[in-house]
N, CA, C and O atoms as a GROMACS GRO file, in nm:
protein
  328
    1MET      N    1   2.035   5.672   2.884
    1MET     CA    2   1.930   5.702   2.790
    1MET      C    3   1.811   5.608   2.815
    1MET      O    4   1.828   5.495   2.860
    2VAL      N    5   1.695   5.657   2.785
    2VAL     CA    6   1.574   5.576   2.799
    2VAL      C    7   1.504   5.564   2.664
    2VAL      O    8   1.529   5.643   2.573
    3LEU      N    9   1.418   5.465   2.654
    3LEU     CA   10   1.345   5.441   2.531
    3LEU      C   11   1.197   5.427   2.564
    3LEU      O   12   1.158   5.345   2.646
    4HIS      N   13   1.115   5.509   2.498
    4HIS     CA   14   0.969   5.506   2.516
    4HIS      C   15   0.911   5.400   2.423
    4HIS      O   16   0.930   5.406   2.301
    5LEU      N   17   0.840   5.302   2.480
    5LEU     CA   18   0.784   5.191   2.403
    5LEU      C   19   0.637   5.208   2.370
    5LEU      O   20   0.577   5.123   2.304
    6GLY      N   21   0.578   5.318   2.417
    6GLY     CA   22   0.436   5.342   2.396
    6GLY      C   23   0.360   5.331   2.527
    6GLY      O   24   0.404   5.264   2.620
    7ASN      N   25   0.245   5.399   2.532
    7ASN     CA   26   0.155   5.392   2.647
    7ASN      C   27   0.226   5.418   2.781
    7ASN      O   28   0.202   5.351   2.880
    8LEU      N   29   0.314   5.517   2.780
    8LEU     CA   30   0.388   5.562   2.898
    8LEU      C   31   0.483   5.456   2.955
    8LEU      O   32   0.521   5.465   3.072
    9VAL      N   33   0.521   5.358   2.876
    9VAL     CA   34   0.618   5.257   2.920
    9VAL      C   35   0.756   5.300   2.870
    9VAL      O   36   0.778   5.319   2.750
   10ILE      N   37   0.848   5.315   2.964
   10ILE     CA   38   0.984   5.359   2.933
   10ILE      C   39   1.083   5.260   2.994
   10ILE      O   40   1.067   5.216   3.108
   11ILE      N   41   1.186   5.226   2.916
   11ILE     CA   42   1.290   5.136   2.966
   11ILE      C   43   1.427   5.203   2.953
   11ILE      O   44   1.445   5.296   2.873
   12SER      N   45   1.520   5.157   3.029
   12SER     CA   46   1.658   5.203   3.018
   12SER      C   47   1.724   5.133   2.900
   12SER      O   48   1.711   5.011   2.884
   13SER      N   49   1.793   5.208   2.818
   13SER     CA   50   1.861   5.147   2.703
   13SER      C   51   1.974   5.055   2.747
   13SER      O   52   2.019   4.971   2.669
   14LYS      N   53   2.020   5.069   2.870
   14LYS     CA   54   2.125   4.981   2.922
   14LYS      C   55   2.076   4.837   2.937
   14LYS      O   56   2.155   4.743   2.930
   15LYS      N   57   1.945   4.821   2.957
   15LYS     CA   58   1.887   4.687   2.973
   15LYS      C   59   1.849   4.623   2.840
   15LYS      O   60   1.818   4.504   2.834
   16LEU      N   61   1.851   4.704   2.732
   16LEU     CA   62   1.806   4.658   2.601
   16LEU      C   63   1.900   4.553   2.542
   16LEU      O   64   2.021   4.573   2.535
   17ILE      N   65   1.841   4.442   2.499
   17ILE     CA   66   1.916   4.336   2.433
   17ILE      C   67   1.888   4.339   2.283
   17ILE      O   68   1.980   4.328   2.202
   18GLY      N   69   1.761   4.354   2.245
   18GLY     CA   70   1.728   4.357   2.103
   18GLY      C   71   1.586   4.402   2.077
   18GLY      O   72   1.498   4.393   2.162
   19ILE      N   73   1.566   4.452   1.955
   19ILE     CA   74   1.434   4.492   1.908
   19ILE      C   75   1.405   4.412   1.782
   19ILE      O   76   1.485   4.412   1.688
   20PHE      N   77   1.291   4.345   1.780
   20PHE     CA   78   1.257   4.256   1.668
   20PHE      C   79   1.120   4.290   1.612
   20PHE      O   80   1.031   4.333   1.685
   21ASP      N   81   1.106   4.272   1.483
   21ASP     CA   82   0.978   4.292   1.415
   21ASP      C   83   0.885   4.177   1.453
   21ASP      O   84   0.919   4.060   1.434
   22TYR      N   85   0.771   4.210   1.505
   22TYR     CA   86   0.675   4.108   1.550
   22TYR      C   87   0.628   4.020   1.434
   22TYR      O   88   0.600   3.902   1.453
   23ASN      N   89   0.621   4.079   1.315
   23ASN     CA   90   0.574   4.003   1.198
   23ASN      C   91   0.666   3.887   1.164
   23ASN      O   92   0.621   3.788   1.106
   24LEU      N   93   0.794   3.897   1.197
   24LEU     CA   94   0.885   3.786   1.172
   24LEU      C   95   0.845   3.661   1.249
   24LEU      O   96   0.861   3.548   1.202
   25PHE      N   97   0.792   3.683   1.369
   25PHE     CA   98   0.747   3.570   1.450
   25PHE      C   99   0.611   3.520   1.402
   25PHE      O  100   0.584   3.399   1.407
   26LYS      N  101   0.527   3.610   1.356
   26LYS     CA  102   0.394   3.572   1.309
   26LYS      C  103   0.400   3.490   1.180
   26LYS      O  104   0.318   3.401   1.160
   27LYS      N  105   0.496   3.521   1.094
   27LYS     CA  106   0.507   3.448   0.966
   27LYS      C  107   0.531   3.300   0.988
   27LYS      O  108   0.483   3.217   0.910
   28ASN      N  109   0.604   3.268   1.092
   28ASN     CA  110   0.632   3.128   1.122
   28ASN      C  111   0.524   3.066   1.211
   28ASN      O  112   0.537   2.952   1.254
   29GLY      N  113   0.421   3.140   1.238
   29GLY     CA  114   0.312   3.092   1.321
   29GLY      C  115   0.334   3.128   1.467
   29GLY      O  116   0.446   3.157   1.510
   30LYS      N  117   0.228   3.125   1.542
   30LYS     CA  118   0.235   3.161   1.684
   30LYS      C  119   0.327   3.066   1.761
   30LYS      O  120   0.381   3.102   1.866
   31GLU      N  121   0.342   2.948   1.711
   31GLU     CA  122   0.427   2.849   1.776
   31GLU      C  123   0.570   2.901   1.793
   31GLU      O  124   0.634   2.879   1.895
   32GLU      N  125   0.618   2.972   1.690
   32GLU     CA  126   0.754   3.027   1.693
   32GLU      C  127   0.767   3.130   1.805
   32GLU      O  128   0.867   3.131   1.878
   33LEU      N  129   0.668   3.216   1.820
   33LEU     CA  130   0.669   3.318   1.926
   33LEU      C  131   0.665   3.251   2.063
   33LEU      O  132   0.740   3.289   2.152
   34TYR      N  133   0.578   3.154   2.080
   34TYR     CA  134   0.568   3.086   2.209
   34TYR      C  135   0.698   3.012   2.243
   34TYR      O  136   0.740   3.010   2.359
   35ASN      N  137   0.760   2.952   2.144
   35ASN     CA  138   0.888   2.884   2.168
   35ASN      C  139   0.994   2.984   2.212
   35ASN      O  140   1.070   2.956   2.305
   36PHE      N  141   0.999   3.099   2.147
   36PHE     CA  142   1.095   3.202   2.183
   36PHE      C  143   1.072   3.250   2.326
   36PHE      O  144   1.167   3.262   2.404
   37ILE      N  145   0.947   3.276   2.360
   37ILE     CA  146   0.914   3.326   2.494
   37ILE      C  147   0.943   3.219   2.599
   37ILE      O  148   1.002   3.250   2.703
   38ASN      N  149   0.902   3.097   2.574
   38ASN     CA  150   0.926   2.990   2.672
   38ASN      C  151   1.074   2.962   2.690
   38ASN      O  152   1.119   2.936   2.802
   39TYR      N  153   1.151   2.967   2.583
   39TYR     CA  154   1.294   2.943   2.591
   39TYR      C  155   1.365   3.052   2.671
   39TYR      O  156   1.458   3.024   2.747
   40SER      N  157   1.321   3.176   2.654
   40SER     CA  158   1.386   3.288   2.722
   40SER      C  159   1.351   3.294   2.870
   40SER      O  160   1.429   3.346   2.950
   41LYS      N  161   1.233   3.242   2.908
   41LYS     CA  162   1.186   3.242   3.047
   41LYS      C  163   1.181   3.383   3.107
   41LYS      O  164   1.208   3.402   3.225
   42LYS      N  165   1.147   3.481   3.023
   42LYS     CA  166   1.136   3.620   3.068
   42LYS      C  167   0.990   3.657   3.088
   42LYS      O  168   0.900   3.595   3.030
   43LYS      N  169   0.967   3.758   3.168
   43LYS     CA  170   0.833   3.809   3.192
   43LYS      C  171   0.785   3.883   3.066
   43LYS      O  172   0.861   3.959   3.006
   44ILE      N  173   0.660   3.860   3.027
   44ILE     CA  174   0.602   3.923   2.909
   44ILE      C  175   0.517   4.042   2.953
   44ILE      O  176   0.432   4.030   3.041
   45ILE      N  177   0.541   4.157   2.890
   45ILE     CA  178   0.464   4.278   2.920
   45ILE      C  179   0.408   4.333   2.790
   45ILE      O  180   0.483   4.373   2.701
   46LYS      N  181   0.276   4.334   2.779
   46LYS     CA  182   0.212   4.393   2.662
   46LYS      C  183   0.190   4.541   2.693
   46LYS      O  184   0.117   4.576   2.785
   47VAL      N  185   0.254   4.626   2.616
   47VAL     CA  186   0.254   4.770   2.641
   47VAL      C  187   0.115   4.829   2.631
   47VAL      O  188   0.077   4.912   2.714
   48ASP      N  189   0.038   4.787   2.532
   48ASP     CA  190  -0.098   4.838   2.512
   48ASP      C  191  -0.188   4.720   2.478
   48ASP      O  192  -0.173   4.658   2.373
   49GLU      N  193  -0.280   4.689   2.567
   49GLU     CA  194  -0.366   4.570   2.551
   49GLU      C  195  -0.452   4.574   2.426
   49GLU      O  196  -0.487   4.470   2.371
   50GLU      N  197  -0.488   4.695   2.379
   50GLU     CA  198  -0.581   4.705   2.266
   50GLU      C  199  -0.515   4.733   2.132
   50GLU      O  200  -0.578   4.718   2.028
   51ALA      N  201  -0.390   4.774   2.133
   51ALA     CA  202  -0.322   4.810   2.008
   51ALA      C  203  -0.259   4.688   1.942
   51ALA      O  204  -0.227   4.588   2.008
   52LYS      N  205  -0.242   4.697   1.812
   52LYS     CA  206  -0.178   4.590   1.736
   52LYS      C  207  -0.028   4.586   1.770
   52LYS      O  208   0.037   4.691   1.777
   53ILE      N  209   0.025   4.468   1.792
   53ILE     CA  210   0.166   4.452   1.826
   53ILE      C  211   0.250   4.465   1.699
   53ILE      O  212   0.223   4.399   1.598
   54LYS      N  213   0.352   4.552   1.705
   54LYS     CA  214   0.440   4.571   1.591
   54LYS      C  215   0.584   4.531   1.620
   54LYS      O  216   0.660   4.498   1.529
   55SER      N  217   0.622   4.534   1.747
   55SER     CA  218   0.761   4.501   1.779
   55SER      C  219   0.771   4.425   1.910
   55SER      O  220   0.684   4.432   1.996
   56LEU      N  221   0.880   4.353   1.921
   56LEU     CA  222   0.911   4.272   2.038
   56LEU      C  223   1.044   4.324   2.091
   56LEU      O  224   1.145   4.315   2.022
   57ILE      N  225   1.045   4.376   2.213
   57ILE     CA  226   1.165   4.435   2.272
   57ILE      C  227   1.213   4.345   2.383
   57ILE      O  228   1.140   4.319   2.479
   58VAL      N  229   1.336   4.297   2.371
   58VAL     CA  230   1.392   4.205   2.469
   58VAL      C  231   1.489   4.281   2.558
   58VAL      O  232   1.580   4.348   2.509
   59THR      N  233   1.469   4.271   2.690
   59THR     CA  234   1.559   4.332   2.788
   59THR      C  235   1.616   4.222   2.876
   59THR      O  236   1.592   4.103   2.854
   60ASP      N  237   1.692   4.263   2.977
   60ASP     CA  238   1.753   4.166   3.068
   60ASP      C  239   1.651   4.070   3.128
   60ASP      O  240   1.675   3.949   3.135
   61ASN      N  241   1.537   4.124   3.172
   61ASN     CA  242   1.441   4.042   3.247
   61ASN      C  243   1.304   4.029   3.183
   61ASN      O  244   1.225   3.944   3.224
   62GLU      N  245   1.273   4.113   3.083
   62GLU     CA  246   1.139   4.114   3.026
   62GLU      C  247   1.142   4.111   2.874
   62GLU      O  248   1.244   4.139   2.810
   63ILE      N  249   1.026   4.076   2.819
   63ILE     CA  250   0.999   4.092   2.676
   63ILE      C  251   0.876   4.181   2.666
   63ILE      O  252   0.770   4.149   2.720
   64TYR      N  253   0.891   4.294   2.598
   64TYR     CA  254   0.782   4.389   2.580
   64TYR      C  255   0.722   4.371   2.442
   64TYR      O  256   0.794   4.357   2.344
   65LEU      N  257   0.589   4.371   2.435
   65LEU     CA  258   0.517   4.367   2.309
   65LEU      C  259   0.462   4.507   2.287
   65LEU      O  260   0.373   4.552   2.359
   66SER      N  261   0.517   4.578   2.187
   66SER     CA  262   0.488   4.720   2.169
   66SER      C  263   0.413   4.748   2.039
   66SER      O  264   0.432   4.679   1.939
   67PRO      N  265   0.326   4.852   2.041
   67PRO     CA  266   0.255   4.892   1.920
   67PRO      C  267   0.339   4.986   1.832
   67PRO      O  268   0.291   5.031   1.728
   68ILE      N  269   0.461   5.014   1.872
   68ILE     CA  270   0.548   5.104   1.795
   68ILE      C  271   0.639   5.022   1.705
   68ILE      O  272   0.697   4.922   1.748
   69ALA      N  273   0.651   5.065   1.580
   69ALA     CA  274   0.730   4.992   1.480
   69ALA      C  275   0.879   4.992   1.517
   69ALA      O  276   0.928   5.083   1.583
   70THR      N  277   0.947   4.888   1.473
   70THR     CA  278   1.090   4.874   1.502
   70THR      C  279   1.170   4.991   1.443
   70THR      O  280   1.267   5.037   1.504
   71THR      N  281   1.130   5.039   1.326
   71THR     CA  282   1.203   5.151   1.265
   71THR      C  283   1.190   5.277   1.349
   71THR      O  284   1.286   5.353   1.361
   72THR      N  285   1.074   5.300   1.407
   72THR     CA  286   1.053   5.416   1.493
   72THR      C  287   1.136   5.404   1.620
   72THR      O  288   1.198   5.501   1.664
   73LEU      N  289   1.139   5.286   1.679
   73LEU     CA  290   1.219   5.265   1.800
   73LEU      C  291   1.368   5.285   1.771
   73LEU      O  292   1.440   5.342   1.852
   74LYS      N  293   1.412   5.237   1.655
   74LYS     CA  294   1.552   5.255   1.616
   74LYS      C  295   1.586   5.402   1.603
   74LYS      O  296   1.691   5.446   1.649
   75LYS      N  297   1.497   5.480   1.539
   75LYS     CA  298   1.520   5.624   1.525
   75LYS      C  299   1.527   5.692   1.661
   75LYS      O  300   1.608   5.783   1.682
   76ARG      N  301   1.442   5.650   1.753
   76ARG     CA  302   1.443   5.709   1.887
   76ARG      C  303   1.577   5.682   1.957
   76ARG      O  304   1.630   5.769   2.027
   77ILE      N  305   1.629   5.564   1.939
   77ILE     CA  306   1.758   5.531   2.000
   77ILE      C  307   1.868   5.615   1.937
   77ILE      O  308   1.952   5.672   2.007
   78GLU      N  309   1.869   5.623   1.803
   78GLU     CA  310   1.972   5.696   1.732
   78GLU      C  311   1.972   5.846   1.764
   78GLU      O  312   2.077   5.909   1.774
   79LYS      N  313   1.852   5.902   1.779
   79LYS     CA  314   1.841   6.046   1.803
   79LYS      C  315   1.828   6.080   1.950
   79LYS      O  316   1.818   6.198   1.986
   80ASN      N  317   1.827   5.977   2.035
   80ASN     CA  318   1.812   5.997   2.178
   80ASN      C  319   1.681   6.067   2.212
   80ASN      O  320   1.673   6.148   2.305
   81ILE      N  321   1.576   6.034   2.135
   81ILE     CA  322   1.443   6.087   2.158
   81ILE      C  323   1.361   5.984   2.231
   81ILE      O  324   1.368   5.865   2.199
   82TYR      N  325   1.284   6.028   2.330
   82TYR     CA  326   1.200   5.935   2.404
   82TYR      C  327   1.065   5.994   2.430
   82TYR      O  328   0.980   5.930   2.491
   0.00000   0.00000   0.00000
């Protein structure tokens, strides 16, 4: 199965580790997000440069910053919609 993250970016669900609400990182300040990214040592991919980030998708090798809400991504996984 694949998961569409927005702006024609699609990932394999087999590589998916977790989907997180971006606001959880923002509430603790940008420092929390940078610490998470630096600790993981994964490549960062912003799905849409101009859209507001709503979710953080962690895979084996990358962290995707997506404009699609975590609830929408969850529904896509559950219904196998991409």
